[in-house]
N, C-alpha and C positions, 0 to 999 in steps of 0.2 A: 854417567850418571844413572842412579836408580830414579825411575817415579814409583810415586806413593800412589797406590789407588785407594779411594776412599767407597766407601760403599754407605748406600742411604739407609741410615738408620727409622726402624718403622715409629721406636718410641718417639724422635725426636720428631717426628711428621706428624705424629699423635700430637704433641704438644704443642706445635705450630698452628694446626688447625681448631686446636681447642681455644688458643689467644686471638687469632683473626675472629672465630668466630663471638668470643666476649668485648671483644674490642666493636664489633658492631652492635652489639646488642644490649640498651641502658641498663643499668643496674635495676631501677625503680622505673618502669614504664608507665604511664599516664594511663588508668584504665578505658575502653572505650566508654562513650557518651550515648545513650540510647535517650530522644526527648520526645515527649508525647506532640503528637502536632495537629492532632485532632481537635478542631476548633468545635468542642460538643463531646457527647458522651458515647463512651464505647468499650469493648471490653479489650483487658490485656495481650491477649494472645492472637490478635489479628494484627499482622506483618503492615498492612499499610495504615496504620494509627500512630508509626513510629517513625522518626527521624534519625539515622538512618533507617531505611526500610528494612523491617524483620523484627521479631518479637526480642525483647531483652535474655539474655543469655549467661552463664553465671560469669561474674567476673566484672560484667557492665557495671556502673555507672548508671542511674536513671533520673530523669529529670521530669517531672509535670510542672509546666512552666505557669507562672500566672496572667501570662500576657493573653493566653488563651481566655479569658476571661470565668464564666460559667462551664465548669464542667465534671463529668463523673467518669473516673476509669474503673470499671468493674474487674476485681481478678478472676479470671473464670479458670485460672490453673494456679499450681503453687510455684511459686519462685523458687529458679535454682539459685544458688549463692551468687547473689549480687554483692559490687563490692558498696555501693549505698543505693539510698530511695532517697528524692527530696521533692517534696509534694507543696510548691508554693502559692499563693491567693486564698483569700478567706472565701474565695467563690468555688474553690475545688474542693472537690470530694473524689474520697477514695474508698470503696466499697470492696471489703474483703471477701464476701460473698460465700462464706465459708471455708474460706481457701487461708494459707498461709505465707507471708512474706518474711522471705530470710536474707538478713545480709550481714555481712561484716563490719562493716564502718560505720560512723554516726549517721543516723539517720533524720532527717529533720521536717519536722509538719506544719504550717500555718492556714489548712485547712480545716477540711471534716475527714475522720475519717470515720467509716461507717461498720458496725459489724451487726449483725442479726442471726439469729435463731441456730445458734452452734459455738463451740468454742473454736476460737480462729484465734492465732497467734502473729505477734511481729518481733520474729529472730532477728534484734536488733539491738543496739545502742541507740535510744530514741531521745530525740529532742523537741517536745512539741514546743511550738512556739506560743506567743501571747496572741489571743486568738483562735488558736486552733481549739479542736472541738473532737473528743470519740463519744461518739454514739451507737450504745448497744443496745438492742431491739429484740424484741420476741424471746426471751431467755439466754442472749448469748452472754458468751465470755469471752474475755481477751487477754491473752497472756503474754507478756513481756519479759523475755527472758535473759533480760540485759540491763544496765543501767538506762533509768527513764528519768528525765530532766523535764519535769513537767511545767510550762507556764503559762500553758491553756488552761480547758476546761476537760476534766476527764470524770 
């Protein structure tokens, strides 16, 4: 009786590895959520102002919740490509401070966005909800490079 020897195929091993990796990672993973956690005003680029700890990075979803009451988030760097940005609550203010917010998905604002003294941009599909305000001061210009549904005051 003759024995048949099978040799391992590198192509089959590679295909098996690819199938195992694909099965372990969801096709549409939920982007990480960074939530402003400072009850008061502060700078975007301060890691202790966010939960989980650390400043938002590209692909993150960002939430400034209404539950913190009156606060101002001051942008002190240009943001990386966020997944989305949500500013909740009429008492919340987002100060662009001469910087640019970039987001790939719909961003919504129900508080105040302040632009002062420079050309500033909101690179994101934008929905300003009823009660939202966009305030331009000291010669500022605000650019929105995508669809803007304005139900607030601009």
